[in-house]
mmCIF entry with sequence, helices, sheets and N, C-alpha, C, O atoms, coordinates in Angstrom:
data_MODEL
# 
_entry.id   MODEL 
# 
_entity.id                         1 
_entity.type                       polymer 
_entity.pdbx_number_of_molecules   1 
# 
_entity_poly.entity_id                      1 
_entity_poly.type                           'polypeptide(L)' 
_entity_poly.nstd_linkage                   no 
_entity_poly.nstd_monomer                   no 
_entity_poly.pdbx_seq_one_letter_code       MTSMHHSGSGRSFSQVSGAAMVLIAVLLCVEQLLAFR 
_entity_poly.pdbx_seq_one_letter_code_can   MTSMHHSGSGRSFSQVSGAAMVLIAVLLCVEQLLAFR 
_entity_poly.pdbx_strand_id                 A 
# 
loop_
_entity_poly_seq.entity_id 
_entity_poly_seq.num 
_entity_poly_seq.mon_id 
_entity_poly_seq.hetero 
1 1  MET n 
1 2  THR n 
1 3  SER n 
1 4  MET n 
1 5  HIS n 
1 6  HIS n 
1 7  SER n 
1 8  GLY n 
1 9  SER n 
1 10 GLY n 
1 11 ARG n 
1 12 SER n 
1 13 PHE n 
1 14 SER n 
1 15 GLN n 
1 16 VAL n 
1 17 SER n 
1 18 GLY n 
1 19 ALA n 
1 20 ALA n 
1 21 MET n 
1 22 VAL n 
1 23 LEU n 
1 24 ILE n 
1 25 ALA n 
1 26 VAL n 
1 27 LEU n 
1 28 LEU n 
1 29 CYS n 
1 30 VAL n 
1 31 GLU n 
1 32 GLN n 
1 33 LEU n 
1 34 LEU n 
1 35 ALA n 
1 36 PHE n 
1 37 ARG n 
# 
_struct_asym.id          A 
_struct_asym.entity_id   1 
# 
loop_
_struct_conf.conf_type_id 
_struct_conf.id 
_struct_conf.pdbx_PDB_helix_id 
_struct_conf.beg_label_comp_id 
_struct_conf.beg_label_asym_id 
_struct_conf.beg_label_seq_id 
_struct_conf.pdbx_beg_PDB_ins_code 
_struct_conf.end_label_comp_id 
_struct_conf.end_label_asym_id 
_struct_conf.end_label_seq_id 
_struct_conf.pdbx_end_PDB_ins_code 
_struct_conf.beg_auth_comp_id 
_struct_conf.beg_auth_asym_id 
_struct_conf.beg_auth_seq_id 
_struct_conf.end_auth_comp_id 
_struct_conf.end_auth_asym_id 
_struct_conf.end_auth_seq_id 
_struct_conf.pdbx_PDB_helix_class 
_struct_conf.details 
_struct_conf.pdbx_PDB_helix_length 
HELX_P HELX_P1 AA1 THR A 2  ? SER A 7  ? THR A 2  SER A 7  1 ? 6  
HELX_P HELX_P2 AA2 GLY A 10 ? PHE A 36 ? GLY A 10 PHE A 36 1 ? 27 
# 
_struct_conf_type.id          HELX_P 
_struct_conf_type.criteria    ? 
_struct_conf_type.reference   ? 
# 
loop_
_atom_site.group_PDB 
_atom_site.id 
_atom_site.type_symbol 
_atom_site.label_atom_id 
_atom_site.label_alt_id 
_atom_site.label_comp_id 
_atom_site.label_asym_id 
_atom_site.label_entity_id 
_atom_site.label_seq_id 
_atom_site.pdbx_PDB_ins_code 
_atom_site.Cartn_x 
_atom_site.Cartn_y 
_atom_site.Cartn_z 
_atom_site.occupancy 
_atom_site.B_iso_or_equiv 
_atom_site.pdbx_formal_charge 
_atom_site.auth_seq_id 
_atom_site.auth_comp_id 
_atom_site.auth_asym_id 
_atom_site.auth_atom_id 
_atom_site.pdbx_PDB_model_num 
ATOM 1   N N  . MET A 1 1  ? 63.847 131.823 70.198 1.00 0.00 ? 1  MET A N  1 
ATOM 2   C CA . MET A 1 1  ? 63.658 132.964 71.105 1.00 0.00 ? 1  MET A CA 1 
ATOM 3   C C  . MET A 1 1  ? 63.220 132.451 72.480 1.00 0.00 ? 1  MET A C  1 
ATOM 4   O O  . MET A 1 1  ? 63.718 132.904 73.511 1.00 0.00 ? 1  MET A O  1 
ATOM 5   N N  . THR A 1 2  ? 62.286 131.507 72.478 1.00 0.00 ? 2  THR A N  1 
ATOM 6   C CA . THR A 1 2  ? 61.794 131.001 73.764 1.00 0.00 ? 2  THR A CA 1 
ATOM 7   C C  . THR A 1 2  ? 62.914 130.297 74.514 1.00 0.00 ? 2  THR A C  1 
ATOM 8   O O  . THR A 1 2  ? 63.012 130.400 75.737 1.00 0.00 ? 2  THR A O  1 
ATOM 9   N N  . SER A 1 3  ? 63.769 129.574 73.770 1.00 0.00 ? 3  SER A N  1 
ATOM 10  C CA . SER A 1 3  ? 64.861 128.842 74.425 1.00 0.00 ? 3  SER A CA 1 
ATOM 11  C C  . SER A 1 3  ? 65.824 129.829 75.079 1.00 0.00 ? 3  SER A C  1 
ATOM 12  O O  . SER A 1 3  ? 66.292 129.600 76.194 1.00 0.00 ? 3  SER A O  1 
ATOM 13  N N  . MET A 1 4  ? 66.122 130.935 74.377 1.00 0.00 ? 4  MET A N  1 
ATOM 14  C CA . MET A 1 4  ? 67.031 131.936 74.939 1.00 0.00 ? 4  MET A CA 1 
ATOM 15  C C  . MET A 1 4  ? 66.441 132.510 76.228 1.00 0.00 ? 4  MET A C  1 
ATOM 16  O O  . MET A 1 4  ? 67.132 132.655 77.237 1.00 0.00 ? 4  MET A O  1 
ATOM 17  N N  . HIS A 1 5  ? 65.141 132.834 76.168 1.00 0.00 ? 5  HIS A N  1 
ATOM 18  C CA . HIS A 1 5  ? 64.479 133.403 77.345 1.00 0.00 ? 5  HIS A CA 1 
ATOM 19  C C  . HIS A 1 5  ? 64.491 132.390 78.479 1.00 0.00 ? 5  HIS A C  1 
ATOM 20  O O  . HIS A 1 5  ? 64.594 132.768 79.646 1.00 0.00 ? 5  HIS A O  1 
ATOM 21  N N  . HIS A 1 6  ? 64.386 131.108 78.150 1.00 0.00 ? 6  HIS A N  1 
ATOM 22  C CA . HIS A 1 6  ? 64.330 130.065 79.171 1.00 0.00 ? 6  HIS A CA 1 
ATOM 23  C C  . HIS A 1 6  ? 65.682 129.924 79.856 1.00 0.00 ? 6  HIS A C  1 
ATOM 24  O O  . HIS A 1 6  ? 65.748 129.783 81.077 1.00 0.00 ? 6  HIS A O  1 
ATOM 25  N N  . SER A 1 7  ? 66.773 129.961 79.069 1.00 0.00 ? 7  SER A N  1 
ATOM 26  C CA . SER A 1 7  ? 68.105 129.708 79.622 1.00 0.00 ? 7  SER A CA 1 
ATOM 27  C C  . SER A 1 7  ? 68.653 130.964 80.305 1.00 0.00 ? 7  SER A C  1 
ATOM 28  O O  . SER A 1 7  ? 69.306 130.870 81.345 1.00 0.00 ? 7  SER A O  1 
ATOM 29  N N  . GLY A 1 8  ? 68.387 132.145 79.718 1.00 0.00 ? 8  GLY A N  1 
ATOM 30  C CA . GLY A 1 8  ? 68.937 133.379 80.270 1.00 0.00 ? 8  GLY A CA 1 
ATOM 31  C C  . GLY A 1 8  ? 67.964 134.048 81.224 1.00 0.00 ? 8  GLY A C  1 
ATOM 32  O O  . GLY A 1 8  ? 66.831 133.600 81.399 1.00 0.00 ? 8  GLY A O  1 
ATOM 33  N N  . SER A 1 9  ? 68.432 135.140 81.844 1.00 0.00 ? 9  SER A N  1 
ATOM 34  C CA . SER A 1 9  ? 67.563 135.874 82.765 1.00 0.00 ? 9  SER A CA 1 
ATOM 35  C C  . SER A 1 9  ? 66.594 136.748 81.971 1.00 0.00 ? 9  SER A C  1 
ATOM 36  O O  . SER A 1 9  ? 66.945 137.252 80.904 1.00 0.00 ? 9  SER A O  1 
ATOM 37  N N  . GLY A 1 10 ? 65.387 136.927 82.482 1.00 0.00 ? 10 GLY A N  1 
ATOM 38  C CA . GLY A 1 10 ? 64.371 137.681 81.749 1.00 0.00 ? 10 GLY A CA 1 
ATOM 39  C C  . GLY A 1 10 ? 64.749 139.140 81.591 1.00 0.00 ? 10 GLY A C  1 
ATOM 40  O O  . GLY A 1 10 ? 64.485 139.738 80.548 1.00 0.00 ? 10 GLY A O  1 
ATOM 41  N N  . ARG A 1 11 ? 65.376 139.731 82.629 1.00 0.00 ? 11 ARG A N  1 
ATOM 42  C CA . ARG A 1 11 ? 65.643 141.170 82.569 1.00 0.00 ? 11 ARG A CA 1 
ATOM 43  C C  . ARG A 1 11 ? 66.637 141.489 81.442 1.00 0.00 ? 11 ARG A C  1 
ATOM 44  O O  . ARG A 1 11 ? 66.402 142.402 80.649 1.00 0.00 ? 11 ARG A O  1 
ATOM 45  N N  . SER A 1 12 ? 67.735 140.746 81.370 1.00 0.00 ? 12 SER A N  1 
ATOM 46  C CA . SER A 1 12 ? 68.739 141.020 80.338 1.00 0.00 ? 12 SER A CA 1 
ATOM 47  C C  . SER A 1 12 ? 68.129 140.791 78.959 1.00 0.00 ? 12 SER A C  1 
ATOM 48  O O  . SER A 1 12 ? 68.391 141.551 78.027 1.00 0.00 ? 12 SER A O  1 
ATOM 49  N N  . PHE A 1 13 ? 67.313 139.739 78.829 1.00 0.00 ? 13 PHE A N  1 
ATOM 50  C CA . PHE A 1 13 ? 66.698 139.447 77.533 1.00 0.00 ? 13 PHE A CA 1 
ATOM 51  C C  . PHE A 1 13 ? 65.792 140.604 77.118 1.00 0.00 ? 13 PHE A C  1 
ATOM 52  O O  . PHE A 1 13 ? 65.795 141.004 75.954 1.00 0.00 ? 13 PHE A O  1 
ATOM 53  N N  . SER A 1 14 ? 65.023 141.140 78.054 1.00 0.00 ? 14 SER A N  1 
ATOM 54  C CA . SER A 1 14 ? 64.121 142.242 77.720 1.00 0.00 ? 14 SER A CA 1 
ATOM 55  C C  . SER A 1 14 ? 64.935 143.470 77.318 1.00 0.00 ? 14 SER A C  1 
ATOM 56  O O  . SER A 1 14 ? 64.551 144.194 76.400 1.00 0.00 ? 14 SER A O  1 
ATOM 57  N N  . GLN A 1 15 ? 66.061 143.708 78.004 1.00 0.00 ? 15 GLN A N  1 
ATOM 58  C CA . GLN A 1 15 ? 66.901 144.858 77.653 1.00 0.00 ? 15 GLN A CA 1 
ATOM 59  C C  . GLN A 1 15 ? 67.436 144.699 76.242 1.00 0.00 ? 15 GLN A C  1 
ATOM 60  O O  . GLN A 1 15 ? 67.424 145.648 75.457 1.00 0.00 ? 15 GLN A O  1 
ATOM 61  N N  . VAL A 1 16 ? 67.908 143.494 75.915 1.00 0.00 ? 16 VAL A N  1 
ATOM 62  C CA . VAL A 1 16 ? 68.467 143.254 74.576 1.00 0.00 ? 16 VAL A CA 1 
ATOM 63  C C  . VAL A 1 16 ? 67.380 143.423 73.527 1.00 0.00 ? 16 VAL A C  1 
ATOM 64  O O  . VAL A 1 16 ? 67.610 144.049 72.493 1.00 0.00 ? 16 VAL A O  1 
ATOM 65  N N  . SER A 1 17 ? 66.202 142.873 73.779 1.00 0.00 ? 17 SER A N  1 
ATOM 66  C CA . SER A 1 17 ? 65.114 142.974 72.798 1.00 0.00 ? 17 SER A CA 1 
ATOM 67  C C  . SER A 1 17 ? 64.715 144.441 72.626 1.00 0.00 ? 17 SER A C  1 
ATOM 68  O O  . SER A 1 17 ? 64.435 144.875 71.509 1.00 0.00 ? 17 SER A O  1 
ATOM 69  N N  . GLY A 1 18 ? 64.685 145.198 73.707 1.00 0.00 ? 18 GLY A N  1 
ATOM 70  C CA . GLY A 1 18 ? 64.342 146.618 73.612 1.00 0.00 ? 18 GLY A CA 1 
ATOM 71  C C  . GLY A 1 18 ? 65.365 147.369 72.771 1.00 0.00 ? 18 GLY A C  1 
ATOM 72  O O  . GLY A 1 18 ? 65.001 148.179 71.918 1.00 0.00 ? 18 GLY A O  1 
ATOM 73  N N  . ALA A 1 19 ? 66.650 147.099 73.011 1.00 0.00 ? 19 ALA A N  1 
ATOM 74  C CA . ALA A 1 19 ? 67.701 147.773 72.241 1.00 0.00 ? 19 ALA A CA 1 
ATOM 75  C C  . ALA A 1 19 ? 67.589 147.391 70.768 1.00 0.00 ? 19 ALA A C  1 
ATOM 76  O O  . ALA A 1 19 ? 67.760 148.237 69.891 1.00 0.00 ? 19 ALA A O  1 
ATOM 77  N N  . ALA A 1 20 ? 67.302 146.117 70.495 1.00 0.00 ? 20 ALA A N  1 
ATOM 78  C CA . ALA A 1 20 ? 67.182 145.667 69.100 1.00 0.00 ? 20 ALA A CA 1 
ATOM 79  C C  . ALA A 1 20 ? 66.012 146.381 68.424 1.00 0.00 ? 20 ALA A C  1 
ATOM 80  O O  . ALA A 1 20 ? 66.122 146.797 67.270 1.00 0.00 ? 20 ALA A O  1 
ATOM 81  N N  . MET A 1 21 ? 64.900 146.525 69.132 1.00 0.00 ? 21 MET A N  1 
ATOM 82  C CA . MET A 1 21 ? 63.730 147.203 68.546 1.00 0.00 ? 21 MET A CA 1 
ATOM 83  C C  . MET A 1 21 ? 64.073 148.655 68.226 1.00 0.00 ? 21 MET A C  1 
ATOM 84  O O  . MET A 1 21 ? 63.691 149.171 67.176 1.00 0.00 ? 21 MET A O  1 
ATOM 85  N N  . VAL A 1 22 ? 64.798 149.312 69.135 1.00 0.00 ? 22 VAL A N  1 
ATOM 86  C CA . VAL A 1 22 ? 65.180 150.713 68.907 1.00 0.00 ? 22 VAL A CA 1 
ATOM 87  C C  . VAL A 1 22 ? 66.093 150.802 67.690 1.00 0.00 ? 22 VAL A C  1 
ATOM 88  O O  . VAL A 1 22 ? 65.936 151.683 66.844 1.00 0.00 ? 22 VAL A O  1 
ATOM 89  N N  . LEU A 1 23 ? 67.058 149.869 67.612 1.00 0.00 ? 23 LEU A N  1 
ATOM 90  C CA . LEU A 1 23 ? 67.987 149.890 66.466 1.00 0.00 ? 23 LEU A CA 1 
ATOM 91  C C  . LEU A 1 23 ? 67.225 149.690 65.159 1.00 0.00 ? 23 LEU A C  1 
ATOM 92  O O  . LEU A 1 23 ? 67.497 150.366 64.167 1.00 0.00 ? 23 LEU A O  1 
ATOM 93  N N  . ILE A 1 24 ? 66.276 148.766 65.162 1.00 0.00 ? 24 ILE A N  1 
ATOM 94  C CA . ILE A 1 24 ? 65.491 148.504 63.946 1.00 0.00 ? 24 ILE A CA 1 
ATOM 95  C C  . ILE A 1 24 ? 64.684 149.744 63.574 1.00 0.00 ? 24 ILE A C  1 
ATOM 96  O O  . ILE A 1 24 ? 64.596 150.101 62.400 1.00 0.00 ? 24 ILE A O  1 
ATOM 97  N N  . ALA A 1 25 ? 64.097 150.397 64.567 1.00 0.00 ? 25 ALA A N  1 
ATOM 98  C CA . ALA A 1 25 ? 63.298 151.592 64.283 1.00 0.00 ? 25 ALA A CA 1 
ATOM 99  C C  . ALA A 1 25 ? 64.184 152.680 63.683 1.00 0.00 ? 25 ALA A C  1 
ATOM 100 O O  . ALA A 1 25 ? 63.786 153.345 62.727 1.00 0.00 ? 25 ALA A O  1 
ATOM 101 N N  . VAL A 1 26 ? 65.388 152.866 64.239 1.00 0.00 ? 26 VAL A N  1 
ATOM 102 C CA . VAL A 1 26 ? 66.300 153.894 63.717 1.00 0.00 ? 26 VAL A CA 1 
ATOM 103 C C  . VAL A 1 26 ? 66.698 153.549 62.285 1.00 0.00 ? 26 VAL A C  1 
ATOM 104 O O  . VAL A 1 26 ? 66.725 154.413 61.409 1.00 0.00 ? 26 VAL A O  1 
ATOM 105 N N  . LEU A 1 27 ? 67.006 152.265 62.063 1.00 0.00 ? 27 LEU A N  1 
ATOM 106 C CA . LEU A 1 27 ? 67.414 151.857 60.704 1.00 0.00 ? 27 LEU A CA 1 
ATOM 107 C C  . LEU A 1 27 ? 66.275 152.120 59.720 1.00 0.00 ? 27 LEU A C  1 
ATOM 108 O O  . LEU A 1 27 ? 66.515 152.590 58.608 1.00 0.00 ? 27 LEU A O  1 
ATOM 109 N N  . LEU A 1 28 ? 65.042 151.822 60.122 1.00 0.00 ? 28 LEU A N  1 
ATOM 110 C CA . LEU A 1 28 ? 63.905 152.046 59.228 1.00 0.00 ? 28 LEU A CA 1 
ATOM 111 C C  . LEU A 1 28 ? 63.760 153.538 58.933 1.00 0.00 ? 28 LEU A C  1 
ATOM 112 O O  . LEU A 1 28 ? 63.499 153.925 57.794 1.00 0.00 ? 28 LEU A O  1 
ATOM 113 N N  . CYS A 1 29 ? 63.928 154.369 59.951 1.00 0.00 ? 29 CYS A N  1 
ATOM 114 C CA . CYS A 1 29 ? 63.805 155.822 59.744 1.00 0.00 ? 29 CYS A CA 1 
ATOM 115 C C  . CYS A 1 29 ? 64.880 156.299 58.778 1.00 0.00 ? 29 CYS A C  1 
ATOM 116 O O  . CYS A 1 29 ? 64.602 157.075 57.864 1.00 0.00 ? 29 CYS A O  1 
ATOM 117 N N  . VAL A 1 30 ? 66.121 155.829 58.984 1.00 0.00 ? 30 VAL A N  1 
ATOM 118 C CA . VAL A 1 30 ? 67.224 156.246 58.099 1.00 0.00 ? 30 VAL A CA 1 
ATOM 119 C C  . VAL A 1 30 ? 66.946 155.783 56.674 1.00 0.00 ? 30 VAL A C  1 
ATOM 120 O O  . VAL A 1 30 ? 67.177 156.523 55.718 1.00 0.00 ? 30 VAL A O  1 
ATOM 121 N N  . GLU A 1 31 ? 66.452 154.560 56.536 1.00 0.00 ? 31 GLU A N  1 
ATOM 122 C CA . GLU A 1 31 ? 66.166 154.038 55.192 1.00 0.00 ? 31 GLU A CA 1 
ATOM 123 C C  . GLU A 1 31 ? 65.104 154.895 54.508 1.00 0.00 ? 31 GLU A C  1 
ATOM 124 O O  . GLU A 1 31 ? 65.213 155.202 53.321 1.00 0.00 ? 31 GLU A O  1 
ATOM 125 N N  . GLN A 1 32 ? 64.080 155.279 55.264 1.00 0.00 ? 32 GLN A N  1 
ATOM 126 C CA . GLN A 1 32 ? 63.015 156.098 54.674 1.00 0.00 ? 32 GLN A CA 1 
ATOM 127 C C  . GLN A 1 32 ? 63.565 157.463 54.268 1.00 0.00 ? 32 GLN A C  1 
ATOM 128 O O  . GLN A 1 32 ? 63.226 157.985 53.206 1.00 0.00 ? 32 GLN A O  1 
ATOM 129 N N  . LEU A 1 33 ? 64.419 158.037 55.124 1.00 0.00 ? 33 LEU A N  1 
ATOM 130 C CA . LEU A 1 33 ? 64.990 159.352 54.800 1.00 0.00 ? 33 LEU A CA 1 
ATOM 131 C C  . LEU A 1 33 ? 65.848 159.254 53.546 1.00 0.00 ? 33 LEU A C  1 
ATOM 132 O O  . LEU A 1 33 ? 65.772 160.118 52.672 1.00 0.00 ? 33 LEU A O  1 
ATOM 133 N N  . LEU A 1 34 ? 66.663 158.207 53.453 1.00 0.00 ? 34 LEU A N  1 
ATOM 134 C CA . LEU A 1 34 ? 67.521 158.049 52.273 1.00 0.00 ? 34 LEU A CA 1 
ATOM 135 C C  . LEU A 1 34 ? 66.665 157.841 51.030 1.00 0.00 ? 34 LEU A C  1 
ATOM 136 O O  . LEU A 1 34 ? 66.974 158.377 49.966 1.00 0.00 ? 34 LEU A O  1 
ATOM 137 N N  . ALA A 1 35 ? 65.587 157.063 51.159 1.00 0.00 ? 35 ALA A N  1 
ATOM 138 C CA . ALA A 1 35 ? 64.726 156.808 50.004 1.00 0.00 ? 35 ALA A CA 1 
ATOM 139 C C  . ALA A 1 35 ? 63.989 158.096 49.622 1.00 0.00 ? 35 ALA A C  1 
ATOM 140 O O  . ALA A 1 35 ? 63.725 158.337 48.444 1.00 0.00 ? 35 ALA A O  1 
ATOM 141 N N  . PHE A 1 36 ? 63.659 158.919 50.620 1.00 0.00 ? 36 PHE A N  1 
ATOM 142 C CA . PHE A 1 36 ? 62.928 160.155 50.349 1.00 0.00 ? 36 PHE A CA 1 
ATOM 143 C C  . PHE A 1 36 ? 63.777 161.098 49.512 1.00 0.00 ? 36 PHE A C  1 
ATOM 144 O O  . PHE A 1 36 ? 63.265 161.824 48.660 1.00 0.00 ? 36 PHE A O  1 
ATOM 145 N N  . ARG A 1 37 ? 65.100 161.078 49.769 1.00 0.00 ? 37 ARG A N  1 
ATOM 146 C CA . ARG A 1 37 ? 65.977 161.969 49.011 1.00 0.00 ? 37 ARG A CA 1 
ATOM 147 C C  . ARG A 1 37 ? 65.930 161.530 47.567 1.00 0.00 ? 37 ARG A C  1 
ATOM 148 O O  . ARG A 1 37 ? 66.591 162.129 46.718 1.00 0.00 ? 37 ARG A O  1 
# 
């Protein structure tokens, strides 16, 4: 992760990490909803 941040620009890396966090949160919510059923 540090190497990627070092080679790439910080702004794009932060955008990608933010999108990944959102995707993970959505996946977790969907998993919980499916398990709840």
